[in-house]
TORTORGU-547310 format. One line per field, with one value per residue (C-alpha): chain; residue in three letters; residue number from 1; x, y, z. Coordinates in steps of 0.05 Angstrom, whole numbers, padded with zeros to 5 digits, always signed. Each point is the difference from the previous one (the first is absolute). Layout:
// residues N
kette = [A/...]
rest = [ALA/...]
nr = [NUM/...]
x = [X/...]
y = [Y/...]
z = [Z/...]
END
This chain:
// residues 550
kette = [A/A/A/A/A/A/A/A/A/A/A/A/A/A/A/A/A/A/A/A/A/A/A/A/A/A/A/A/A/A/A/A/A/A/A/A/A/A/A/A/A/A/A/A/A/A/A/A/A/A/A/A/A/A/A/A/A/A/A/A/A/A/A/A/A/A/A/A/A/A/A/A/A/A/A/A/A/A/A/A/A/A/A/A/A/A/A/A/A/A/A/A/A/A/A/A/A/A/A/A/A/A/A/A/A/A/A/A/A/A/A/A/A/A/A/A/A/A/A/A/A/A/A/A/A/A/A/A/A/A/A/A/A/A/A/A/A/A/A/A/A/A/A/A/A/A/A/A/A/A/A/A/A/A/A/A/A/A/A/A/A/A/A/A/A/A/A/A/A/A/A/A/A/A/A/A/A/A/A/A/A/A/A/A/A/A/A/A/A/A/A/A/A/A/A/A/A/A/A/A/A/A/A/A/A/A/A/A/A/A/A/A/A/A/A/A/A/A/A/A/A/A/A/A/A/A/A/A/A/A/A/A/A/A/A/A/A/A/A/A/A/A/A/A/A/A/A/A/A/A/A/A/A/A/A/A/A/A/A/A/A/A/A/A/A/A/A/A/A/A/A/A/A/A/A/A/A/A/A/A/A/A/A/A/A/A/A/A/A/A/A/A/A/A/A/A/A/A/A/A/A/A/A/A/A/A/A/A/A/A/A/A/A/A/A/A/A/A/A/A/A/A/A/A/A/A/A/A/A/A/A/A/A/A/A/A/A/A/A/A/A/A/A/A/A/A/A/A/A/A/A/A/A/A/A/A/A/A/A/A/A/A/A/A/A/A/A/A/A/A/A/A/A/A/A/A/A/A/A/A/A/A/A/A/A/A/A/A/A/A/A/A/A/A/A/A/A/A/A/A/A/A/A/A/A/A/A/A/A/A/A/A/A/A/A/A/A/A/A/A/A/A/A/A/A/A/A/A/A/A/A/A/A/A/A/A/A/A/A/A/A/A/A/A/A/A/A/A/A/A/A/A/A/A/A/A/A/A/A/A/A/A/A/A/A/A/A/A/A/A/A/A/A/A/A/A/A/A/A/A/A/A/A/A/A/A/A/A/A/A/A/A/A/A/A/A/A/A/A/A/A/A/A/A/A/A/A/A/A/A/A/A/A/A/A/A/A/A/A/A/A/A/A/A/A/A/A/A/A/A/A/A/A/A/A/A/A/A/A/A/A/A/A/A/A/A/A/A/A/A]
rest = [MET/ASN/ARG/PRO/SER/PRO/MET/SER/ASP/PRO/ASP/PRO/LEU/ARG/ARG/ALA/LEU/LEU/ARG/HIS/GLY/TRP/SER/ALA/GLY/ALA/ALA/GLY/LEU/LEU/ALA/GLY/GLY/GLY/LEU/LEU/SER/ALA/CYS/GLY/GLU/ARG/SER/ALA/ASN/ALA/ASN/ALA/ASN/ALA/ASN/ALA/SER/ALA/ALA/SER/SER/SER/GLY/GLY/THR/ALA/ALA/THR/SER/ALA/THR/PRO/ALA/VAL/GLU/GLY/GLN/PRO/ARG/ARG/SER/SER/GLY/ALA/VAL/HIS/PHE/GLY/VAL/ILE/GLU/THR/GLY/GLN/ALA/GLY/ASN/LEU/ASP/ALA/HIS/LYS/PRO/VAL/GLY/SER/GLY/ALA/PHE/ARG/GLY/TRP/ALA/LEU/TYR/ALA/LYS/LEU/TRP/GLU/TRP/GLY/LEU/ASP/GLY/LEU/PRO/THR/LEU/ALA/LEU/ALA/GLU/GLU/ALA/GLN/VAL/ASN/ARG/ASP/GLY/THR/GLU/TRP/THR/ILE/ARG/LEU/LYS/PRO/GLY/LEU/GLU/PHE/HIS/HIS/GLY/LYS/THR/ILE/ASP/ALA/ASP/ASP/VAL/ILE/PHE/SER/LEU/ARG/ARG/LEU/THR/ASP/PRO/ALA/LEU/ALA/SER/PRO/TYR/ALA/ALA/TYR/LEU/TYR/SER/LEU/ARG/ARG/ASP/GLU/VAL/ARG/LYS/LEU/ASP/ASP/ARG/THR/VAL/ARG/ILE/PRO/PHE/ALA/LYS/GLY/GLN/GLY/LEU/VAL/ALA/LEU/ALA/GLU/CYS/TRP/MET/SER/TRP/GLY/GLY/ILE/VAL/PRO/VAL/ASP/TYR/HIS/PRO/VAL/THR/ASN/VAL/VAL/GLY/ALA/GLY/PRO/TYR/ARG/LEU/LYS/SER/PHE/THR/PRO/GLY/GLN/ARG/SER/VAL/PHE/THR/ARG/PHE/ASP/ASN/TYR/PHE/LYS/PRO/GLY/GLN/PRO/TRP/PHE/ASP/GLU/VAL/HIS/ILE/HIS/ASP/PHE/ALA/ASP/GLN/THR/ALA/ARG/LEU/GLN/ALA/LEU/GLN/ALA/GLY/GLN/ILE/ASP/ILE/ALA/PRO/GLY/ILE/ALA/ALA/GLU/GLN/LEU/GLN/PHE/LEU/GLU/ARG/ASP/PRO/ARG/LEU/ARG/VAL/VAL/ALA/SER/GLN/THR/ASP/ALA/TRP/GLN/SER/LEU/ASP/MET/ASN/LEU/SER/LYS/ALA/PRO/PHE/ASP/LYS/PRO/GLU/VAL/ARG/ARG/ALA/PHE/ARG/LEU/ILE/ALA/ASP/ARG/GLN/GLU/LEU/VAL/ASP/ARG/VAL/LEU/GLN/GLY/ARG/GLY/ARG/VAL/ALA/ASN/ASP/LEU/TYR/SER/PRO/GLY/ASP/PRO/VAL/TYR/ASP/HIS/ASP/ILE/PRO/GLN/ARG/ARG/ARG/ASP/LEU/ALA/GLU/ALA/ARG/ARG/LEU/LEU/ALA/GLN/ALA/GLY/TYR/PRO/ASN/GLY/LEU/ASP/VAL/GLU/LEU/VAL/THR/PRO/GLY/SER/LYS/ALA/ALA/LEU/VAL/PHE/ALA/GLN/GLN/ALA/LYS/ALA/ALA/GLY/VAL/THR/VAL/THR/VAL/LYS/GLN/VAL/ASP/ALA/SER/THR/PHE/THR/GLY/PRO/ASN/ARG/ALA/GLY/TRP/THR/PHE/SER/THR/GLY/ALA/GLY/VAL/SER/ARG/PRO/PHE/LEU/LEU/THR/VAL/GLN/GLN/HIS/ASP/GLY/PRO/ARG/ALA/ALA/ASN/ASN/LYS/THR/HIS/PHE/ARG/ASP/PRO/ARG/PHE/GLY/GLU/LEU/ILE/THR/ALA/ALA/LEU/ALA/GLN/ALA/ASP/LEU/GLU/GLN/ARG/LYS/ALA/LEU/VAL/HIS/GLU/ALA/GLN/ARG/ILE/GLN/HIS/ASP/SER/GLY/GLY/LEU/LEU/ILE/TRP/GLY/PHE/ALA/ASP/VAL/LEU/ASP/ALA/VAL/SER/THR/ARG/ILE/GLY/GLY/VAL/THR/PRO/ASP/ARG/THR/GLY/PHE/ALA/ALA/TRP/ARG/THR/ASP/ARG/ILE/TRP/ARG/LEU/GLU/ASP/ALA]
nr = [1/2/3/4/5/6/7/8/9/10/11/12/13/14/15/16/17/18/19/20/21/22/23/24/25/26/27/28/29/30/31/32/33/34/35/36/37/38/39/40/41/42/43/44/45/46/47/48/49/50/51/52/53/54/55/56/57/58/59/60/61/62/63/64/65/66/67/68/69/70/71/72/73/74/75/76/77/78/79/80/81/82/83/84/85/86/87/88/89/90/91/92/93/94/95/96/97/98/99/100/101/102/103/104/105/106/107/108/109/110/111/112/113/114/115/116/117/118/119/120/121/122/123/124/125/126/127/128/129/130/131/132/133/134/135/136/137/138/139/140/141/142/143/144/145/146/147/148/149/150/151/152/153/154/155/156/157/158/159/160/161/162/163/164/165/166/167/168/169/170/171/172/173/174/175/176/177/178/179/180/181/182/183/184/185/186/187/188/189/190/191/192/193/194/195/196/197/198/199/200/201/202/203/204/205/206/207/208/209/210/211/212/213/214/215/216/217/218/219/220/221/222/223/224/225/226/227/228/229/230/231/232/233/234/235/236/237/238/239/240/241/242/243/244/245/246/247/248/249/250/251/252/253/254/255/256/257/258/259/260/261/262/263/264/265/266/267/268/269/270/271/272/273/274/275/276/277/278/279/280/281/282/283/284/285/286/287/288/289/290/291/292/293/294/295/296/297/298/299/300/301/302/303/304/305/306/307/308/309/310/311/312/313/314/315/316/317/318/319/320/321/322/323/324/325/326/327/328/329/330/331/332/333/334/335/336/337/338/339/340/341/342/343/344/345/346/347/348/349/350/351/352/353/354/355/356/357/358/359/360/361/362/363/364/365/366/367/368/369/370/371/372/373/374/375/376/377/378/379/380/381/382/383/384/385/386/387/388/389/390/391/392/393/394/395/396/397/398/399/400/401/402/403/404/405/406/407/408/409/410/411/412/413/414/415/416/417/418/419/420/421/422/423/424/425/426/427/428/429/430/431/432/433/434/435/436/437/438/439/440/441/442/443/444/445/446/447/448/449/450/451/452/453/454/455/456/457/458/459/460/461/462/463/464/465/466/467/468/469/470/471/472/473/474/475/476/477/478/479/480/481/482/483/484/485/486/487/488/489/490/491/492/493/494/495/496/497/498/499/500/501/502/503/504/505/506/507/508/509/510/511/512/513/514/515/516/517/518/519/520/521/522/523/524/525/526/527/528/529/530/531/532/533/534/535/536/537/538/539/540/541/542/543/544/545/546/547/548/549/550]
x = [-00154/+00021/+00066/+00050/+00010/+00061/+00025/-00014/+00052/+00003/+00027/-00057/+00044/+00025/-00072/-00021/+00059/-00016/-00073/+00020/+00044/+00070/+00044/+00015/+00071/-00021/-00049/+00053/+00052/-00048/-00032/+00065/-00024/+00038/-00038/+00031/-00017/+00052/-00029/+00031/-00032/-00051/-00073/-00038/-00046/+00003/-00027/+00051/+00013/+00043/+00047/+00017/+00005/+00045/+00055/+00053/-00010/+00074/-00010/+00017/-00030/-00071/-00013/-00019/-00039/+00034/-00066/-00047/-00074/-00056/-00045/-00055/-00043/-00002/-00067/-00033/+00021/-00039/+00035/+00069/+00072/+00054/+00069/+00059/+00052/+00063/-00004/+00067/+00013/-00051/-00072/-00027/-00051/-00052/+00029/-00005/+00060/+00044/-00008/+00038/+00019/-00052/-00042/+00025/-00032/-00067/+00003/-00010/-00069/-00020/+00026/+00000/+00047/+00003/+00050/+00013/+00054/-00007/+00019/+00062/+00022/-00017/-00056/-00069/-00059/-00049/-00045/+00028/-00033/+00054/+00067/+00047/+00066/+00027/+00065/+00046/-00030/-00025/-00075/-00047/-00073/-00042/-00073/-00038/-00046/-00074/-00045/+00055/-00021/+00030/-00020/-00047/-00036/+00033/+00016/+00075/+00017/+00058/-00004/+00015/+00060/+00028/-00014/+00036/+00060/+00006/-00008/+00054/+00048/-00022/+00062/-00042/-00014/+00074/-00013/+00067/-00030/-00011/+00073/-00018/-00039/+00058/-00014/-00076/-00026/-00049/-00038/-00012/-00037/-00064/-00069/-00021/-00068/-00033/+00042/+00063/+00062/+00063/+00063/+00061/+00073/+00061/+00032/+00064/-00015/-00064/-00031/-00020/+00003/-00064/-00035/+00053/-00002/-00075/-00011/+00043/-00027/-00054/-00067/-00058/-00041/-00059/+00006/-00030/+00052/+00033/+00046/-00032/-00070/-00021/+00039/-00032/+00030/-00021/+00034/-00033/-00017/-00027/+00025/-00041/+00048/+00073/+00039/+00073/+00050/-00054/-00054/-00036/-00067/-00026/-00066/-00014/-00010/-00055/+00015/+00073/+00023/+00018/-00065/-00015/+00059/+00017/-00022/-00003/-00050/+00056/+00075/+00033/+00073/+00035/+00065/+00056/+00064/+00043/+00002/-00004/-00065/-00031/+00022/-00033/-00065/+00002/+00010/-00056/-00048/-00008/+00023/-00006/+00057/+00070/+00034/+00075/+00021/+00072/+00035/+00019/-00074/-00009/+00018/-00060/-00049/+00016/-00016/-00070/-00053/-00046/+00049/+00035/+00057/-00005/+00070/+00004/+00063/+00009/+00049/+00002/+00074/+00049/+00062/+00060/+00001/+00065/+00000/+00042/+00006/+00043/+00066/+00016/-00059/+00017/+00049/-00030/+00053/-00025/-00072/+00020/+00042/-00058/-00046/+00052/+00007/-00073/-00017/-00070/-00022/+00020/-00038/-00063/+00008/+00013/-00038/-00060/+00000/+00008/-00066/+00026/+00051/+00068/+00000/+00050/+00002/-00059/-00074/-00064/+00021/-00073/-00006/+00002/+00056/+00048/+00067/+00008/+00065/+00041/+00044/-00017/+00050/+00033/+00044/+00073/+00042/+00066/-00028/-00033/+00067/+00033/-00053/+00006/+00075/-00010/-00047/+00054/-00019/+00054/-00009/-00076/-00046/-00050/-00072/-00063/-00064/-00064/-00063/-00067/+00012/+00012/+00036/+00033/+00045/+00029/+00008/+00036/+00045/+00023/+00010/+00041/+00053/+00026/+00017/+00035/-00060/-00025/-00074/-00028/-00075/-00038/-00072/-00049/-00075/-00045/-00021/+00073/+00019/-00055/+00004/+00033/+00068/-00028/+00040/+00061/+00024/+00067/-00018/-00069/-00047/-00057/-00058/-00051/-00068/-00017/-00010/+00015/+00066/-00021/-00039/+00056/+00055/-00040/-00002/+00069/+00058/-00026/+00016/-00061/-00006/-00043/+00042/+00071/+00038/+00059/+00008/+00014/+00002/+00031/-00012/-00008/-00045/-00044/-00005/-00020/-00053/-00030/-00001/-00032/-00055/-00016/+00004/-00067/+00028/+00015/+00059/+00034/-00013/+00030/+00065/+00006/-00013/+00050/+00056/-00023/+00000/+00072/+00021/-00038/+00032/+00070/+00001/-00066/-00007/-00050/+00027/-00064/+00015/-00068/-00074/-00044/-00062/-00058/-00032/-00073/-00033/-00073/-00054/-00019/-00072/+00019/+00007/+00024/+00071/+00041/+00074/+00012/+00062/-00014/+00005/-00069/-00037/-00030/-00016/-00051/-00062/-00047/+00023/-00007/-00057/-00018/+00013/-00051/-00049/+00029]
y = [-00909/+00055/-00017/+00056/+00021/-00032/+00070/+00022/+00045/+00018/+00070/+00049/+00053/-00050/-00022/+00072/+00012/-00062/+00018/+00067/-00031/+00000/-00059/-00048/+00027/+00071/-00023/-00041/+00055/+00053/-00044/-00031/-00070/-00058/-00016/+00039/+00003/-00004/+00064/+00045/+00064/+00020/+00007/-00055/+00048/-00018/+00068/+00042/+00070/-00008/+00057/-00022/-00073/+00012/+00026/-00051/-00031/+00013/+00075/+00005/+00048/-00012/-00025/+00055/+00008/+00031/+00032/+00005/-00003/+00032/-00060/+00014/-00057/-00068/-00019/-00055/+00004/-00032/-00037/-00030/+00019/-00028/-00022/-00018/-00049/-00028/-00075/-00027/-00073/-00048/+00026/+00013/-00040/+00010/-00045/+00031/-00037/-00012/+00062/+00000/+00063/+00054/-00048/+00036/+00065/-00034/-00027/+00070/+00002/-00072/-00017/+00026/-00021/-00002/+00057/+00047/+00051/+00066/+00063/+00002/-00069/-00036/-00050/+00023/-00043/-00015/-00061/-00013/+00036/-00019/-00034/-00020/-00037/-00032/+00018/-00048/+00009/-00072/+00013/+00050/+00006/+00036/+00020/+00020/+00060/-00019/-00002/-00008/-00029/-00031/+00020/-00060/+00016/-00048/+00028/+00001/-00044/-00034/-00060/+00045/+00030/-00069/-00023/+00061/-00009/-00074/+00013/+00052/-00049/-00062/-00035/-00021/+00074/+00016/+00074/+00037/+00040/-00061/+00008/+00062/-00046/-00047/-00016/-00008/-00063/-00009/-00060/+00033/+00063/+00000/+00031/+00028/+00024/+00023/+00064/-00019/-00039/-00019/-00007/-00035/+00005/-00042/+00020/+00039/+00019/+00040/+00046/+00067/+00024/-00037/+00067/+00022/-00068/-00005/+00070/-00019/-00066/-00023/+00013/-00032/-00045/-00046/-00075/-00012/+00045/-00019/+00049/-00016/-00027/+00036/+00065/+00028/+00048/+00056/+00058/+00064/-00029/-00067/-00035/+00011/-00024/-00017/-00008/-00016/+00048/+00047/+00026/-00012/+00029/+00005/+00026/+00036/-00044/+00035/-00037/+00017/+00007/+00074/+00041/+00038/-00029/-00014/+00061/-00024/-00048/-00037/-00007/-00019/-00023/+00001/-00037/+00032/-00030/+00061/+00070/+00034/-00033/+00016/+00073/+00006/-00029/+00049/+00059/-00024/-00004/-00075/-00010/+00045/-00025/-00027/-00025/+00001/+00041/+00007/+00064/+00011/+00011/+00059/+00050/-00024/-00004/+00067/+00037/-00031/+00040/-00061/-00040/+00007/-00039/-00023/-00010/-00043/+00000/-00074/-00051/-00034/-00013/-00007/-00044/-00034/-00072/-00035/-00076/-00019/-00073/+00021/+00037/+00057/+00014/-00058/+00048/+00053/+00050/-00001/+00011/+00059/+00028/-00003/+00035/+00056/+00006/+00018/+00074/-00006/+00070/-00005/-00066/+00033/+00061/-00039/-00065/+00026/+00069/+00028/-00032/-00036/+00004/-00030/-00067/-00031/-00074/-00015/-00006/+00020/+00068/+00015/-00059/+00018/-00052/+00032/+00024/+00072/+00008/-00041/+00051/+00013/-00034/+00049/-00008/-00011/-00023/-00001/-00047/-00042/-00010/-00017/-00053/-00030/-00006/-00031/-00051/-00019/+00048/+00054/+00014/+00001/-00053/-00015/-00020/-00010/+00036/-00034/+00042/-00003/+00072/+00043/+00065/-00008/-00053/+00048/+00056/-00044/-00028/+00071/+00014/-00064/+00020/+00052/-00057/-00043/-00046/-00020/-00015/-00033/+00009/-00060/+00013/-00059/-00003/+00002/-00073/-00022/+00047/-00027/-00072/-00061/+00035/+00061/-00018/-00020/+00066/+00022/+00074/+00027/+00058/-00007/+00035/-00009/+00029/+00043/-00050/-00005/-00030/-00068/-00014/+00024/-00039/-00064/+00012/+00025/-00018/-00030/-00071/-00028/+00051/-00022/+00040/+00006/+00022/+00021/-00067/+00040/-00050/+00028/-00044/+00057/+00038/-00061/-00007/+00073/-00003/-00064/+00032/+00064/-00041/-00030/+00065/+00032/+00060/+00056/+00029/-00067/-00018/+00067/-00016/-00067/+00031/+00056/-00051/-00039/+00063/+00017/-00069/+00011/+00068/-00026/-00065/-00012/-00008/+00055/+00065/+00040/+00067/+00035/+00002/+00016/+00043/-00038/+00041/-00011/+00035/+00018/+00035/+00066/-00026/-00054/+00009/-00045/-00011/+00032/-00006/-00066/-00026/-00070/+00020/-00030/+00067/-00018/-00072/+00017/-00011/+00011/+00073/+00022/+00047/+00049/+00074/+00022/-00034/-00013]
z = [+00596/-00048/-00035/-00013/-00072/-00034/-00009/+00071/+00033/+00073/-00014/-00011/-00033/-00051/-00014/-00011/-00048/-00040/-00005/-00030/-00054/+00030/-00015/+00056/-00001/+00014/+00053/+00034/-00001/+00026/+00052/+00023/-00017/-00030/-00064/-00057/-00073/-00055/-00027/+00053/+00024/-00053/-00011/-00035/-00035/-00074/-00019/+00037/-00027/-00062/+00014/+00071/-00018/-00059/+00045/+00019/+00068/+00012/-00007/-00073/-00050/-00020/-00071/-00048/-00064/-00060/-00022/+00060/-00013/+00039/+00010/+00050/+00026/-00034/-00030/-00040/-00073/-00055/-00056/+00002/+00017/-00046/+00024/-00044/+00026/-00031/-00014/-00025/-00011/+00030/+00002/+00070/+00038/+00055/+00054/+00069/+00027/-00061/-00044/-00066/-00038/+00007/+00042/+00061/-00025/-00012/+00071/+00028/-00033/+00015/+00069/+00071/+00056/+00075/-00004/-00057/-00017/+00036/-00038/+00044/-00024/+00065/+00013/+00018/+00021/-00057/+00005/+00069/+00058/+00051/-00004/+00056/+00004/+00063/+00035/-00037/-00069/-00004/-00004/-00032/+00018/-00052/+00001/-00062/-00004/+00004/-00062/-00052/-00067/-00063/-00071/-00006/+00066/+00048/+00069/+00013/+00059/+00035/-00047/-00059/+00035/+00015/-00071/-00028/+00045/-00016/-00075/+00000/+00034/-00037/-00030/-00059/-00017/+00008/+00011/+00006/+00056/+00045/+00019/+00040/+00048/+00008/+00073/-00004/+00034/-00056/+00026/+00068/-00022/+00041/-00004/+00068/-00022/-00065/-00002/+00037/-00021/+00037/-00043/+00031/-00021/+00019/+00066/-00008/-00072/+00011/-00050/+00030/-00073/-00017/-00013/-00050/-00035/-00002/-00028/-00060/-00025/+00048/-00034/+00039/-00046/+00014/+00011/-00070/-00034/-00065/-00038/-00067/+00009/+00064/+00006/+00062/+00051/+00046/-00036/-00025/-00069/-00025/-00062/-00063/-00054/-00009/-00065/+00019/-00030/-00025/+00047/+00066/+00021/+00071/+00028/+00065/+00062/+00039/+00065/+00003/+00073/-00007/+00003/-00064/-00038/-00056/-00040/-00072/-00032/-00036/-00004/-00066/+00000/-00067/-00012/-00041/-00026/+00014/+00029/-00068/-00021/+00068/-00004/-00068/+00028/+00058/-00046/-00045/+00060/-00005/+00072/+00061/+00044/-00016/+00064/+00004/-00061/-00021/+00020/-00073/-00017/+00047/-00055/-00041/+00058/+00033/-00064/-00005/+00039/+00001/+00042/+00067/+00031/+00072/+00029/+00063/+00042/+00015/+00027/-00069/-00009/-00057/+00008/-00030/+00026/+00015/+00003/+00061/-00023/-00060/-00009/+00007/+00047/+00046/+00031/+00047/-00020/-00072/+00022/+00043/-00057/-00050/+00050/+00006/-00076/-00009/-00008/+00027/-00013/-00073/-00006/+00029/-00045/-00065/+00009/+00039/-00033/+00070/+00021/+00062/+00055/+00018/+00038/+00048/-00022/+00047/-00015/+00037/+00029/+00015/+00048/+00074/+00010/-00050/+00028/-00023/+00039/-00049/-00037/-00072/-00046/-00048/-00061/+00018/-00059/+00038/+00052/-00054/-00035/+00067/+00015/-00069/+00008/+00068/-00032/-00052/-00056/+00002/-00074/+00002/-00029/-00054/+00015/-00041/+00022/-00024/-00009/-00036/-00021/+00061/-00014/+00068/-00030/-00051/+00051/+00051/-00055/-00014/+00074/+00011/-00051/+00050/+00048/-00052/-00007/-00068/+00000/-00063/-00005/-00027/-00017/-00001/-00011/+00062/-00005/-00001/+00057/+00046/-00026/+00030/+00006/+00037/+00063/-00039/-00028/+00029/-00003/-00021/+00008/+00050/+00033/+00055/+00016/+00060/+00058/+00074/+00022/+00025/-00063/-00046/+00035/-00009/-00074/-00016/+00046/+00065/+00024/-00036/-00055/-00059/-00051/+00027/-00062/+00043/+00036/+00063/+00058/+00064/+00062/+00049/-00049/-00006/+00076/+00007/-00054/+00029/+00069/-00027/-00033/+00068/+00039/+00014/+00037/-00049/+00038/+00010/-00073/-00021/+00037/-00036/-00068/+00012/+00012/-00061/-00044/+00021/-00025/-00065/-00008/+00013/-00039/-00037/-00075/-00017/-00026/+00010/-00031/-00002/+00018/-00059/+00001/-00031/-00055/-00020/-00059/+00013/-00039/+00030/+00002/+00051/+00075/+00056/-00025/+00056/+00020/+00034/+00036/-00027/-00073/-00011/-00006/-00067/+00020/+00053/-00042/+00059/+00007/-00073/-00020/-00054/+00013/-00052/-00046/-00068]
END
């Protein structure tokens, strides 16, 4: 008797959609079925047109390049492309599941995942051929594409997926990203066949955001993987050499799962201690690409005809973080007052050099679940003073603002004077700022990368957040987030998130004042760096190619 496939589906329209690359969510919504993906309605084509994909899924403006390049068709390029990354403090590593420092950047060359970041900032299928989640978010069933291969020749199979998942969540590894999979029933992950895995989560706590989590820190590695002695993945490039804190060299992987890619023979990643040293290397032609340059360097780059700047409009946010466990921010009136003190447009203009847009104390505006009907908060000094008086500070108050060097601290300190608030800026080095006391500062500068809502909330201020600097713990908010993480239906999940965001907006601890454009400096000889909602435009090593032979 012929047994049905583990991924069999009685709905022929859904099957057709899945075969043509649509996520299970899109298939379910269009076909009227009940299995929905956390990805929402979007194509799973990893090579979607850059201009269309760079537009916000919420209808926002597409990302733009400051100096557009006419690129033509990608092609094989002999030789090497050279990247320059900033490596401050501890030297980076090569660990797929516990990257340190610039190790996260190297991971884009070394490793491939079940899902990867789409240019719109949402998950897109990569090594996975199909992915489905059940109605209550307690079980994912994932099937690998056929014929996938690791750098050392081993076929990628279900055992490798299970090994990778278990390694990521191994308490002995202590990866900070294991917290994203808080409800995983780790010992019950099952292999259904050589290409299919079933992944269960605790009932009532589901994880429909598995795609978002996995695309961040879920590199698939073989069962014989070791992050030092056997650094093997399935990414576009294989490891050739690695000198921590100095240089990494990678060679083209001919059996990469994307046909024809990558385009270069080699990728070299050079570590720099600061932005100035990297800028000098870029101007001297020693490196081709500098991801994430400082806005202050634009004046030097835009005058150089050998370089162009790619500006990506992202959801990467800038914030001032209020610790709700300490006075004066234990009082909601004070938090509301500080949010009304901020002149957001001035912060964008002065801190981001105008390379960004005003925010509304909420992250992930590009996510389909974001509530765009919440009114934009605007500066209101009279109301801020009234709230401070109501909280017991009729004559204003003094507060210390800790920062590793953000200009936002100085600008906000100037703005606060108008409300009778004295802000003393305390600058500390980066290692101190992110050290053991990182969650203990009363008031500090902050930032977050461009990620979907359910992933971001798990990192920053959700009920199980791995890095909750604000110590925001609202019972109803926690209930809503837990319910959203178990809700497979996009519209029902959206309603839960909307209520949760109104609580964040009213009484949360994040003063998110702006979204920063991510600026990447690129040699005019290099193609493939295009505007990208994720902010990772210059990290995508499999897309980079040479415009002309040097």
